[in-house]
DOLUMZA-303337 format. One record per residue (C-alpha): x, y, z. Coordinates in pm, 1 decimal, m for minus. Each point is the difference from the previous one (the first is absolute). Last residue first. Layout:
# DOLUMZA-303337
[r [X; Y; Z]],
...
This chain:
# DOLUMZA-303337
[r [11044.7; 8846.6; 6855.4]],
[r [35.0; 278.5; m255.2]],
[r [m321.9; 178.9; 90.5]],
[r [m156.9; m108.7; 331.9]],
[r [m199.0; m321.7; 15.8]],
[r [m371.9; 29.4; 74.6]],
[r [m136.4; m169.0; m308.8]],
[r [m340.7; m155.2; 67.1]],
[r [m128.6; m292.6; m205.6]],
[r [m102.7; m218.8; 289.5]],
[r [296.8; m234.9; m32.6]],
[r [222.4; 299.4; m70.0]],
[r [m57.2; 135.3; 350.9]],
[r [118.6; m324.7; 152.4]],
[r [312.4; 2.3; m216.1]],
[r [84.6; 356.7; 104.5]],
[r [m44.4; m101.9; 363.4]],
[r [271.6; m263.9; m31.5]],
[r [217.1; 247.0; m190.3]],
[r [m1.9; 253.7; 282.7]],
[r [m127.9; 337.9; m126.7]],
[r [313.9; 177.2; m112.7]],
[r [153.6; 292.8; 188.9]],
[r [m38.4; 339.3; m164.0]],
[r [241.3; 250.8; m157.1]],
[r [228.3; m289.8; m91.2]],
[r [m227.4; m79.3; m296.5]],
[r [124.3; 318.2; m165.8]],
[r [328.1; m179.6; m89.5]],
[r [293.9; 176.9; 162.9]],
[r [100.3; m279.0; 238.4]],
[r [308.6; m151.5; m166.2]],
[r [236.4; 148.0; 254.2]],
[r [353.3; 115.8; m59.0]],
[r [167.8; m23.6; 339.2]],
[r [300.9; 142.5; 179.3]],
[r [107.2; 261.1; m254.0]],
[r [291.3; 194.5; 146.2]],
[r [57.5; 358.2; 114.0]],
[r [358.5; 73.5; 93.3]],
[r [98.1; 200.5; 307.4]],
[r [354.5; 74.8; 112.7]],
[r [81.6; 28.0; 366.6]],
[r [201.0; 210.5; 242.3]],
[r [m31.2; m73.8; 371.9]],
[r [351.3; m150.2; 12.2]],
[r [125.3; m22.2; m360.0]],
[r [m156.3; m101.4; m331.5]],
[r [m253.5; m241.9; 153.2]],
[r [m225.9; m133.0; m274.6]],
[r [m377.7; 19.4; m23.7]],
[r [m214.0; m188.0; m251.2]],
[r [m341.1; 162.4; 28.5]],
[r [m312.8; m183.4; m108.6]],
[r [m238.3; m16.9; m290.4]],
[r [m337.2; m156.5; m69.7]],
[r [m135.3; 14.9; m354.5]],
[r [m338.5; m99.3; m142.0]],
[r [m199.9; 114.7; 302.0]],
[r [m42.5; 372.7; m56.8]],
[r [m84.6; 38.5; m367.8]],
[r [m234.3; m298.2; 4.5]],
[r [m184.4; 100.1; 318.2]],
[r [m102.8; 347.7; m113.3]],
[r [m375.1; m69.6; m22.3]],
[r [m84.2; 236.6; 292.8]],
[r [m197.4; m287.6; 159.9]],
[r [298.4; m225.0; m59.6]],
[r [273.3; 234.2; 120.8]],
[r [m204.9; 60.6; 315.7]],
[r [m62.0; m368.9; 68.7]],
[r [364.1; m96.5; 49.0]],
[r [73.7; 338.1; 159.1]],
[r [m252.5; m53.0; 278.8]],
[r [100.2; m339.1; 137.3]],
[r [168.6; 154.2; 308.6]],
[r [362.3; m45.1; m116.4]],
[r [39.5; 377.0; m54.7]],
[r [m315.0; 185.8; 103.4]],
[r [144.0; 346.4; 63.9]],
[r [255.7; m41.7; m278.5]],
[r [m224.3; m98.9; m289.3]],
[r [m301.6; 199.6; 117.5]],
[r [213.7; 312.6; 0.6]],
[r [123.0; m81.5; m350.2]],
[r [m352.7; m19.7; m133.7]],
[r [m88.0; 328.9; 165.3]],
[r [315.7; 167.9; m125.1]],
[r [m69.2; m96.5; m360.8]],
[r [m367.6; 96.7; 26.6]],
[r [88.1; 337.2; 147.4]],
[r [267.9; 57.7; m262.1]],
[r [m245.5; m32.6; m286.4]],
[r [m265.8; 207.5; 175.4]],
[r [243.7; 282.6; 70.1]],
[r [103.8; 95.4; 354.8]],
[r [m127.7; 339.9; 112.1]],
[r [m122.3; m126.4; 337.1]],
[r [360.5; m75.7; 87.4]],
[r [122.0; m346.4; 101.7]],
[r [74.0; m20.7; 369.8]],
[r [356.4; m37.5; 117.3]],
[r [121.7; m345.9; 103.7]],
[r [20.3; m112.3; 363.2]],
[r [m176.2; m335.3; m44.2]],
[r [m315.3; 128.4; 169.9]],
[r [8.4; 298.1; m236.1]],
[r [8.5; m228.8; m301.3]],
[r [m277.7; m219.4; 138.4]],
[r [m232.2; 297.9; 45.1]],
[r [101.6; 180.4; m319.8]],
[r [m217.9; m209.0; m228.0]],
[r [m312.3; 92.1; 196.1]],
[r [89.9; 369.6; m4.2]],
[r [59.4; m6.6; m376.2]],
[r [m335.1; m168.1; m71.1]],
[r [m191.3; 229.5; 236.4]],
[r [159.4; 312.6; m147.3]],
[r [m111.2; m114.6; m342.3]],
[r [216.8; m127.3; m282.5]],
[r [m280.1; m128.0; m221.5]],
[r [m361.1; m71.0; 91.8]],
[r [m77.9; m368.0; m57.8]],
[r [347.0; m130.0; m82.4]],
[r [158.5; 199.8; 279.9]],
[r [m270.8; m85.6; 253.4]],
[r [38.9; m371.0; m72.2]],
[r [377.3; 5.9; 35.0]],
[r [9.7; 213.8; 315.8]],
[r [m280.4; m209.1; 152.5]],
[r [186.9; m323.2; m48.0]],
[r [313.0; 169.9; 132.5]],
[r [m164.2; 108.1; 324.7]],
[r [m180.7; m332.6; 44.2]],
[r [324.7; m187.1; m57.6]],
[r [168.8; 188.4; 282.7]],
[r [m288.5; m100.3; 227.5]],
[r [88.8; m366.4; m0.6]],
[r [m145.5; m312.0; m159.5]],
[r [120.5; m359.7; m19.1]],
[r [272.9; 73.3; 254.4]],
[r [255.1; m275.7; 52.8]],
[r [183.3; m11.0; 330.3]],
[r [364.2; 24.1; 99.4]],
[r [300.5; m206.0; 90.8]],
[r [96.7; m68.5; 360.2]],
[r [88.3; m368.5; m44.2]],
[r [170.6; m125.9; 313.5]],
[r [131.6; m357.4; m23.1]],
[r [119.1; 11.4; m360.4]],
[r [114.9; 356.3; 47.0]],
[r [m142.5; 349.2; m40.9]],
[r [215.8; 289.7; 120.8]],
[r [3.1; 179.9; m338.5]],
[r [m377.5; 8.2; m3.9]],
[r [m127.2; m71.6; m351.2]],
[r [m327.7; 143.4; m138.8]],
[r [186.8; 228.2; m243.4]],
[r [370.4; m83.0; m28.1]],
[r [20.4; m184.5; m331.2]],
[r [344.7; m44.9; m152.6]],
[r [182.5; 179.5; m281.7]],
[r [280.5; m63.7; m251.1]],
[r [m240.8; m158.8; m248.9]],
[r [39.5; m377.1; 34.6]],
[r [69.2; 17.8; 371.1]],
[r [176.9; m282.2; 175.4]],
[r [m144.9; m306.1; 171.2]],
[r [m130.2; m129.3; m333.6]],
[r [354.5; m57.6; m125.3]],
[r [51.6; 0.6; m377.9]],
[r [m8.8; 351.0; m144.5]],
[r [140.2; 167.4; 310.5]],
[r [14.0; 356.5; 137.4]],
[r [196.9; 62.7; 313.3]],
[r [m118.6; m37.8; 358.0]],
[r [343.6; m30.6; 164.9]],
[r [150.2; 201.2; m282.5]],
[r [186.7; m163.8; m287.7]],
[r [m198.2; 195.6; m257.8]],
[r [m172.6; 280.2; 188.4]],
[r [m299.0; m80.7; 221.0]],
[r [161.2; 99.0; 329.6]],
[r [m266.1; 18.7; 272.2]],
[r [157.9; 211.0; 274.9]],
[r [26.3; m165.4; 340.8]],
[r [m27.5; 304.7; 228.4]],
[r [m250.6; 267.2; 93.6]],
[r [14.5; m102.7; 367.8]],
[r [m369.1; m71.3; 52.5]],
[r [m89.4; m10.7; m368.9]],
[r [225.5; m294.4; m78.7]],
[r [m34.7; m60.2; m374.6]],
[r [174.8; 313.6; m121.0]],
[r [m38.7; 122.0; m356.9]],
[r [327.2; m32.1; m196.7]],
[r [m148.4; m135.0; m324.3]],
[r [m377.1; 27.9; 3.4]],
[r [m236.0; m191.6; 229.3]],
[r [m351.4; 83.3; m113.3]],
[r [m330.9; 105.9; 156.5]],
[r [95.0; 237.6; 280.8]],
[r [305.8; 102.2; m201.0]],
[r [m213.9; 113.8; m293.8]],
[r [m272.0; 139.7; 227.2]],
[r [254.0; 255.5; 120.0]],
[r [m25.9; 178.9; m339.4]],
[r [357.0; 35.5; m126.6]],
[r [280.2; 243.1; 84.0]],
[r [277.8; m254.3; m59.6]],
[r [m64.2; m337.1; m159.2]],
[r [135.8; 82.8; m345.8]],
[r [345.3; 114.7; 112.4]],
[r [185.4; 20.6; m332.1]],
[r [m323.5; 83.9; m182.2]],
[r [m60.0; 289.0; 243.7]],
[r [m360.1; 119.8; 34.9]],
[r [m57.6; 337.2; 166.7]],
[r [16.6; 205.8; m318.6]],
[r [m326.2; m137.5; m135.8]],
[r [m90.2; 208.7; m304.2]],
[r [198.5; m232.0; m227.3]],
[r [m237.8; m287.4; 74.7]],
[r [211.7; m292.8; m109.6]],
[r [m100.5; m213.7; m296.1]],
[r [148.0; m328.0; 115.1]],
[r [182.3; m202.6; m264.4]],
[r [2.0; m364.2; 107.3]],
[r [m379.8; m27.4; 1.3]],
[r [16.3; m280.4; m260.2]],
[r [m238.5; 173.3; m243.0]],
[r [217.2; 309.3; m15.9]],
[r [m24.2; 366.4; 100.2]],
[r [m148.1; m68.7; 341.7]],
[r [m226.9; 200.2; 232.5]],
[r [m206.2; 157.5; m278.8]],
[r [m278.1; 230.1; 124.5]],
[r [113.4; m24.5; 362.9]],
[r [357.1; 114.1; m83.2]],
[r [213.6; m182.2; 251.0]],
[r [101.1; 95.1; 354.0]],
[r [m339.6; 151.6; 74.6]],
[r [m9.9; 315.7; 214.4]],
[r [m128.9; 29.5; 354.6]],
[r [303.4; 183.1; 138.6]],
[r [81.3; m314.9; 194.7]],
[r [70.7; m190.9; m318.4]],
[r [m268.0; m206.5; m167.0]],
[r [m45.9; m375.7; 14.1]],
[r [m96.9; m148.9; m337.4]],
[r [357.0; m96.2; m92.2]],
[r [1.7; m255.8; 282.7]],
[r [m308.7; m166.2; m148.8]],
[r [157.0; m18.8; m344.5]],
[r [319.8; m135.3; 155.0]],
[r [m208.1; m296.3; 114.8]],
[r [m49.8; m116.3; 356.3]],
[r [118.1; m358.0; 69.7]],
[r [m291.1; m213.5; 118.5]],
[r [158.1; m310.2; 151.5]],
[r [354.4; 40.5; 127.1]],
[r [m1.8; m356.2; 126.1]],
[r [m8.1; m227.4; 304.1]],
[r [128.2; 230.9; 273.8]],
[r [104.9; m202.6; 303.7]],
[r [264.1; 246.7; 121.6]],
[r [4.4; 342.2; m166.2]],
[r [280.8; 83.1; m244.4]],
[r [m191.5; m143.6; m294.6]],
[r [m266.8; 268.2; 45.1]],
[r [m368.1; m81.5; m7.0]],
[r [m310.8; m63.6; m200.5]],
[r [m97.5; m343.6; 136.7]],
[r [176.1; 41.3; 336.0]],
[r [m58.5; 368.2; 89.2]],
[r [m348.6; m20.9; m150.8]],
[r [m92.9; m277.1; 243.9]],
[r [m376.5; 31.8; m28.9]],
[r [m259.0; 276.5; m38.0]],
[r [m76.0; 0.9; 369.4]],
[r [m341.5; m121.3; 107.3]],
[r [m343.3; 154.8; m11.8]],
[r [29.8; 127.3; m353.2]],
[r [m92.9; 362.1; m41.8]],
[r [m290.3; 237.2; m55.7]],
[r [m34.0; 377.0; 28.0]],
[r [348.3; 77.4; 128.3]],
[r [75.0; 371.0; 36.6]],
[r [m77.0; 80.0; 364.8]],
[r [296.8; m200.9; 120.5]],
[r [175.1; 122.4; 312.2]],
[r [m245.1; 85.2; 276.2]],
[r [m307.0; m150.7; m163.3]],
[r [m335.3; 169.7; 61.8]],
[r [m272.0; m257.6; m65.7]],
[r [245.2; m274.0; 97.2]],
[r [102.6; m274.2; m241.2]],
[r [370.4; 77.6; m27.8]],
[r [217.6; m115.2; m287.2]],
[r [320.7; m170.5; 114.8]],
[r [281.6; 236.1; m87.2]],
[r [264.4; m108.6; m250.3]],
[r [m165.8; 163.5; m300.1]],
[r [m24.5; 334.2; 178.9]],
[r [365.0; m17.4; 103.1]],
[r [106.8; 10.5; m364.0]],
[r [m169.1; 336.5; m50.5]],
[r [122.7; 125.0; 337.0]],
[r [354.4; m46.8; m121.0]],
[r [281.0; m254.1; m2.8]],
[r [m180.3; m211.4; 256.3]],
[r [28.8; m104.8; 363.3]],
[r [m338.2; m70.7; 158.4]],
[r [m28.1; 183.4; 332.9]],
[r [m312.6; 195.4; m83.4]],
[r [1.5; 365.7; 105.1]],
[r [m344.6; 149.9; m37.6]],
[r [m181.1; 285.8; m172.7]],
[r [319.2; 116.0; m167.6]],
[r [7.5; m331.5; m186.4]],
[r [m288.8; 110.5; m219.2]],
[r [m140.8; m277.9; m215.7]],
[r [m246.1; 157.5; m239.2]],
[r [m335.0; 60.0; 164.9]],
[r [m323.3; m183.3; 77.2]],
[r [m207.4; 160.4; 274.1]],
[r [m345.1; m95.6; m129.5]],
[r [m46.9; 339.6; m169.0]],
[r [311.0; m70.7; m205.4]],
[r [m138.2; m336.4; m107.3]],
[r [m325.8; 148.3; m123.1]],
[r [182.0; 278.6; m184.3]],
[r [219.3; m248.6; m187.2]],
[r [m289.1; m229.0; m97.7]],
[r [m221.2; 293.3; m101.2]],
[r [280.8; 138.9; m215.5]],
[r [64.7; m340.6; m160.6]],
[r [m368.5; m40.3; m83.1]],
[r [m41.2; 348.0; m151.3]],
[r [323.1; m8.6; m198.6]],
[r [m80.4; m349.0; m131.1]],
[r [m345.5; 110.7; m114.7]],
[r [155.6; 296.1; m179.9]],
[r [264.8; m231.3; m145.7]],
[r [m244.5; m250.2; m146.8]],
[r [48.1; 100.2; m363.9]],
[r [m96.9; m280.7; m233.2]],
[r [231.0; m151.1; m263.1]],
[r [m12.3; m342.8; 154.9]],
[r [118.7; 140.8; 333.7]],
[r [206.9; m306.7; 89.2]],
[r [355.2; 35.3; m123.4]],
[r [m11.6; 380.2; m23.8]],
[r [m94.6; 61.1; 366.8]],
[r [m352.8; 92.1; 112.4]],
[r [m86.5; m351.9; 115.5]],
[r [334.9; m25.5; 180.6]],
[r [m65.6; 316.3; 199.9]],
[r [m351.7; m128.7; 72.6]],
[r [143.2; m313.2; 161.4]],
[r [263.0; 174.6; 212.2]],
[r [m233.7; 252.4; 158.5]],
[r [m283.0; m249.0; 49.9]],
[r [235.4; m244.8; 170.6]],
[r [121.7; 276.4; 232.2]],
[r [m359.1; 100.2; 81.6]],
[r [m83.2; m357.4; 103.6]],
[r [322.8; m46.5; 196.0]],
[r [m83.0; 306.4; 208.9]],
[r [m350.7; m135.5; 59.8]],
[r [137.0; m306.9; 177.9]],
[r [126.1; m349.2; m76.5]],
[r [159.9; m203.6; 274.9]],
[r [375.5; m63.6; m0.5]],
[r [45.6; 86.7; 366.0]],
[r [m336.5; m35.5; 171.5]],
[r [139.7; m204.4; 289.9]],
[r [240.5; 286.3; 68.6]],
[r [m296.6; 230.8; 44.5]],
[r [m73.0; 328.8; m171.6]],
[r [m84.4; m84.9; m358.1]],
[r [m40.1; 325.9; m183.3]],
[r [m280.5; 164.8; m195.2]],
[r [m256.9; m215.1; 177.7]],
[r [m304.2; m189.2; m142.4]],
[r [m288.0; 64.2; 240.2]],
[r [m197.8; 225.8; m234.3]],
[r [44.2; m211.2; m315.7]],
[r [m16.5; 239.9; m293.8]],
[r [375.0; m20.0; m60.5]],
[r [m25.9; m374.0; m64.6]],
[r [m265.1; 47.1; m267.5]],
[r [218.4; 269.2; m155.3]],
[r [294.5; m239.5; m9.3]],
[r [m215.2; m265.0; m164.2]],
[r [m122.9; 245.3; m262.8]],
[r [356.9; 116.5; m59.9]],
[r [110.3; m354.8; m81.9]],
[r [m297.6; m44.3; m232.1]],
[r [85.0; 333.5; m163.3]],
[r [353.1; m130.5; m51.3]],
[r [m136.5; m304.7; m180.7]],
[r [m215.7; 219.6; m223.0]],
[r [306.4; 215.0; m74.5]],
[r [199.2; m306.0; m98.3]],
[r [m271.4; m91.6; m245.9]],
[r [m215.0; m304.6; 57.1]],
[r [61.4; m334.0; m170.8]],
[r [m323.4; m165.9; m93.8]],
[r [m125.4; m293.8; 203.8]],
[r [m302.3; m191.2; m129.4]],
[r [225.4; m292.4; m94.3]],
[r [55.8; m45.8; 371.9]],
[r [m335.8; m169.1; 43.5]],
[r [m25.5; m56.6; 375.3]],
[r [m70.4; m365.2; 84.5]],
[r [184.8; 3.6; 334.6]],
[r [m176.7; 316.4; 104.6]],
[r [195.4; 324.0; 21.2]],
[r [55.5; 175.3; 330.3]],
[r [m76.4; 367.8; m43.9]],
[r [196.9; 306.1; m112.8]],
[r [215.4; m156.5; m272.8]],
[r [137.4; 256.5; m245.7]],
[r [179.5; m212.1; m258.8]],
[r [347.0; 135.8; m85.4]],
[r [143.2; 324.1; m136.1]],
[r [379.7; 27.8; 5.6]],
[r [237.2; m261.7; 133.9]],
[r [217.8; 183.6; 253.0]],
[r [m214.7; 288.1; 124.5]],
[r [m301.6; m217.3; m78.2]],
[r [98.9; m255.8; 262.1]],
[r [108.0; 220.4; 291.1]],
[r [m307.6; 216.9; m59.0]],
[r [m224.5; m304.0; 30.3]],
[r [159.9; m106.5; 325.3]],
[r [0.8; 346.1; 161.2]],
[r [m358.4; 74.8; m108.7]],
[r [m115.3; m327.5; 153.8]],
[r [194.3; 80.4; 316.5]],
[r [m157.0; 345.8; 17.9]],
[r [m351.6; m143.1; m31.3]],
[r [77.6; m267.8; 260.2]],
[r [146.8; 247.5; 248.0]],
[r [m292.4; 238.5; m32.4]],
[r [m245.7; m285.6; 48.2]],
[r [190.2; m103.7; 313.7]],
[r [m29.5; 352.1; 136.7]],
[r [m369.3; 14.6; m74.1]],
[r [m69.5; m332.6; 172.6]],
[r [237.0; 74.0; 287.2]],
[r [m228.0; 283.6; 110.3]],
[r [m253.0; m265.1; 101.8]],
[r [226.7; m142.4; 267.3]],
[r [m72.2; m366.2; 64.4]],
[r [m122.2; m74.2; m352.1]],
[r [m261.0; m271.8; 65.3]],
[r [m131.2; m18.9; m354.4]],
[r [146.0; 84.5; m341.4]],
[r [m256.8; 144.9; m238.9]],
[r [207.2; 303.3; m101.7]],
[r [317.5; m211.9; 6.2]],
[r [m112.4; m253.1; m259.8]],
[r [67.4; 145.2; m345.8]],
[r [302.7; 196.0; 124.9]],
[r [154.9; m312.1; 156.7]],
[r [m57.7; m218.0; m304.8]],
[r [139.4; 265.2; m233.3]],
[r [302.6; 49.3; 227.3]],
[r [67.4; m372.9; m21.6]],
[r [m25.4; 13.7; m377.7]],
[r [232.8; 299.3; m21.9]],
[r [260.8; m177.5; 213.1]],
[r [m17.9; m304.1; m224.6]],
[r [22.3; 231.4; m300.4]],
[r [314.1; 153.8; 145.8]],
[r [156.8; m336.6; 71.8]],
[r [m83.0; m148.9; m338.1]],
[r [147.6; 286.3; m199.4]],
[r [283.5; 68.4; 243.0]],
[r [125.0; m357.8; m2.9]],
[r [373.1; 60.5; m23.6]],
[r [4.8; 302.2; 227.6]],
[r [152.1; m196.2; 288.6]],
[r [287.9; m102.0; m228.5]],
[r [m64.0; 92.6; m358.2]],
[r [m155.2; 262.8; m220.0]],
[r [280.7; 159.1; m195.7]],
[r [89.6; m315.1; m194.8]],
[r [m355.5; m45.3; m124.2]],
[r [31.5; m361.2; m108.7]],
[r [m320.3; m129.7; m159.6]],
[r [m79.7; 342.2; m148.0]],
[r [360.1; 22.2; m117.0]],
[r [315.8; 170.8; 123.9]],
[r [320.5; m84.6; m189.3]],
[r [104.3; 352.9; m91.7]],
[r [368.3; m37.2; 78.7]],
[r [m34.4; 224.6; 305.7]],
[r [m269.6; m237.2; 126.3]],
[r [230.3; m297.2; m44.8]],
[r [269.0; 178.8; 199.9]],
[r [m259.8; 71.5; 271.0]],
[r [m98.7; m366.4; 21.0]],
[r [347.0; m147.5; 19.2]],
[r [315.8; 36.6; m202.8]],
[r [205.8; m7.2; 322.6]],
[r [161.4; 334.4; m90.4]],
[r [m354.3; 138.7; m6.2]],
[r [m12.0; m32.9; 378.3]],
[r [158.7; 344.0; 26.3]],
[r [m340.6; 133.7; m106.0]],
[r [29.2; 331.7; m178.4]],
[r [m179.5; 301.1; 140.5]],
[r [m230.8; 297.2; m51.3]],
[r [m78.5; m52.9; m368.7]],
[r [m260.8; m269.5; 49.4]],
[r [1.4; m371.2; 79.0]],
[r [257.6; 49.3; 277.2]],
[r [m232.6; 256.6; 161.6]],
[r [m263.1; m267.6; 70.5]],
[r [216.7; m84.6; 299.8]],
[r [150.6; m343.4; 37.5]],
[r [m14.1; m269.9; 263.6]],
[r [123.2; m259.2; m253.6]],
[r [m306.4; 48.4; m222.1]],
[r [m227.1; 281.7; 110.0]],
[r [m125.6; 85.6; 346.6]],
[r [274.7; 227.5; 128.5]],
[r [m223.9; 307.0; m4.9]],
[r [m357.1; m118.2; m16.1]],
[r [m199.5; m268.7; 172.7]],
[r [m339.9; m50.0; m148.5]],
[r [m315.1; 39.3; 212.6]],
[r [m168.3; m334.6; m52.2]],
[r [m77.6; m104.7; 359.2]],
[r [m200.7; 313.4; 78.0]],
[r [m330.8; m155.8; m108.1]],
[r [66.1; m281.3; 245.8]],
[r [m7.1; 258.0; 279.5]],
[r [m344.1; 102.5; m125.0]],
[r [m106.7; m362.3; 35.9]],
[r [128.3; m4.9; 356.3]],
[r [m206.8; 304.7; 88.1]],
[r [m310.2; m172.4; m134.6]],
[r [97.6; m322.9; 175.5]],
[r [49.0; 180.6; 329.2]],
[r [m328.0; 188.0; m24.0]],
[r [m205.7; m306.1; m98.8]],
[r [m295.0; m5.6; m235.9]],
[r [211.9; 100.9; m297.7]],
[r [204.5; m319.3; 0.8]],
[r [m288.3; m239.1; 43.7]],
[r [m210.9; 172.0; m265.2]],
[r [302.3; m6.8; m229.1]],
[r [0.6; m376.8; 31.6]],
[r [288.4; m174.0; 168.0]],
[r [234.8; m260.3; m143.6]],
[r [267.0; m237.6; 129.2]],
[r [m180.7; m327.3; m83.9]],
[r [5.4; m93.3; 369.1]],
[r [m201.3; 302.2; 102.8]],
[r [192.1; 316.6; 71.8]],
[r [46.3; 204.3; 314.2]],
[r [181.1; 291.4; m163.8]],
[r [204.9; 216.6; 236.1]],
[r [249.6; m280.9; 44.8]],
[r [132.4; 49.0; m354.3]],
[r [233.3; m298.7; m46.1]],
[r [m240.4; m183.4; m224.3]],
[r [30.7; 278.0; m255.4]],
[r [m333.5; 105.1; m142.5]],
[r [m141.6; m85.1; m338.6]],
[r [m281.2; 206.0; m148.0]],
[r [m200.1; m195.3; m256.1]],
[r [m128.3; 188.1; m302.4]],
[r [328.8; 20.2; m188.8]],
[r [87.4; 351.2; m115.8]],
[r [361.6; m29.5; 111.4]],
[r [68.9; m249.5; m274.9]],
[r [m40.2; 261.0; m268.3]],
[r [m174.6; m101.8; m314.0]],
[r [m219.5; m276.7; 141.3]],
[r [m128.3; m71.0; m346.3]],
[r [m330.0; 16.1; m185.7]],
[r [m36.2; m85.0; m366.3]],
[r [m321.2; 122.9; m152.5]],
[r [m265.2; m253.0; m94.9]],
C-alpha cells in the first residue's frame, strides 16, 4: 500500500474558524459545513474575507523591520554590527531550515500562501452553487476576487521558490502525494495566468475599487498586473528552460499596459493636483501619498494595488541619528546603487558595460563621455530620484526651510560608523517612504505599492525589446519613467546592447527599495556578480564645503552560490516530500 501523508498542513479536511468571528454562528465544536457557509449571504461574504487574511506584508516586513533590499545589492543592514540575522546571511549561513531572508511576518510564506490558496479553492468550488446571495452581481465579483487572490498567492510563492504543486481544488485527507510531479515554472505561470483570465471574464468584477470599504480588495487591474509580471519572469533567463516566451510576454504585457491606460491609469502627475505632502521631489511625494480608491483619483492614478496601512515607521527604523527617537540607520543604501543614478543630461556616470575595473568596486570605470559628472562633487547634477530616495552628504533634512543638512562625512553629525547601528554603514541613509516630519507620536511615512503603472511600462519595454528588438514602442515605454523624472528621452537609434543596459538600470533606480531589484538580478541570472561586494563612501571634510571621497568595502558576502537564485523549500516540507519519494527541494539547498 502506498504511503499517504498530509503533506501540507493547510490541506486538512476540516475548516477551523476563529471563535472570535461573530459572523459565524458555530455549533459547540466550532465547525460549520460548507453547505452551511454557502447557504448564507453573510457567511459566504465572510468566507471570502477569510481568503484575504494571507496577503503578505511587504516593505518593512523582514527581520528587525527590514527591507528586502538589505539582502541584495541595494543596501547594507546597519544591524549587521550586532552580528544578527543579516550578518549571518552575509556570511552564507542560510539553510533550508533557516532561510535568513524569509523572516518576520514573511516567515511562514509557504504555509500561509498555501492556506490562502486552499481557502480560495473552497470558495471557487462552492460559489456557483451558493444560495441566498443578496445581490446576484456580487457572485461574479466575488469569483473575480477569489481567482485573483489565488493567482496572487501562487505567484508570490513561485516567484521566490520556483515551481511548486499546482493545487486548484481542495485535496482529500487521504490524497496520495506520491503522484505529484514537479511542474515547470512556465506551467506554474500558465496556472497563474489562467486564474487571472478567469477573473477578467467576470462581468461584475471592477477595474478599480471605488469605496473606502473596498480598499485592499482585488480587481481586474491587479489581475492584469500579475499576468504582466509573471510572464516576464517566465521568459527571463532563469526560468525559460531554453524556450523563447518573449513574444508571448510582449503580447501579455502590452495588453496589460493598454488595458490600464484605457481605465484612466497614468503615471503620477503632480501638475494635476497640489498635494500638501512635503517631499524632496514629486517622485518622493508619490510614495508618501495615501493611495486613492476612486475611479478617477485626483492625485494618484498610478497605484494598481497597495497595502491598506502605512508601510511602518521608516523614519525610526531606517532613520538619521540626528532625529529624536530614531532606533537605527537600518537599510543603508550602497555606493553601487548611488553610482547607478545618471546625471541630468541623461548619461550614465560609469561605463554601463563595465562599471568597475576591479572585483572590489573600488576603481570606478567612469563614463568619459559624461562631461557633467564631477568626481570632486559627486552629488551635483544628478537624477532627482537619487535625492528622493537617498540622503547623501549635505542634502537638507528640513524641506520647509531647506535647512539641517545631513553630514555623513567622518566626524559629521550623521557620519559613517563600523560599530554603531544608529549610524550609516555606507555613507548614505534611506529617504524614500520617509516623511521628514514624522515622529513617534505622528508617523506620516508612506505606503507600499505591490503594483504600479511604472512597472507595466518597463515590463512591456523589456518584453517588446527581447521579442522584436529596439522598436519605437520599446523605446517609448522605457522613456516614460525617464521623462517623468526630468531626464531626456533615449533616442530611437539606440543600439540593442545599450538599450538593454539602460533598461536594466532604469528598473534599478525607478524601483529602488521596492523589491524589484532583488528579483531582477535573479531572473537575469546576474545575482552573483552584483551581490558579492557592497561598498560605501568614506567622506572627509577638507575645508568648509570641500570634501574628499574614498570608496570602501563595507561587506564581502558569501552569497554567490547559484542556490541563492531561489529560496529553499522549507526543510520541514522537504522531509514530508521525501517520505513519499518526491524531491521538491531547490538545487543546492
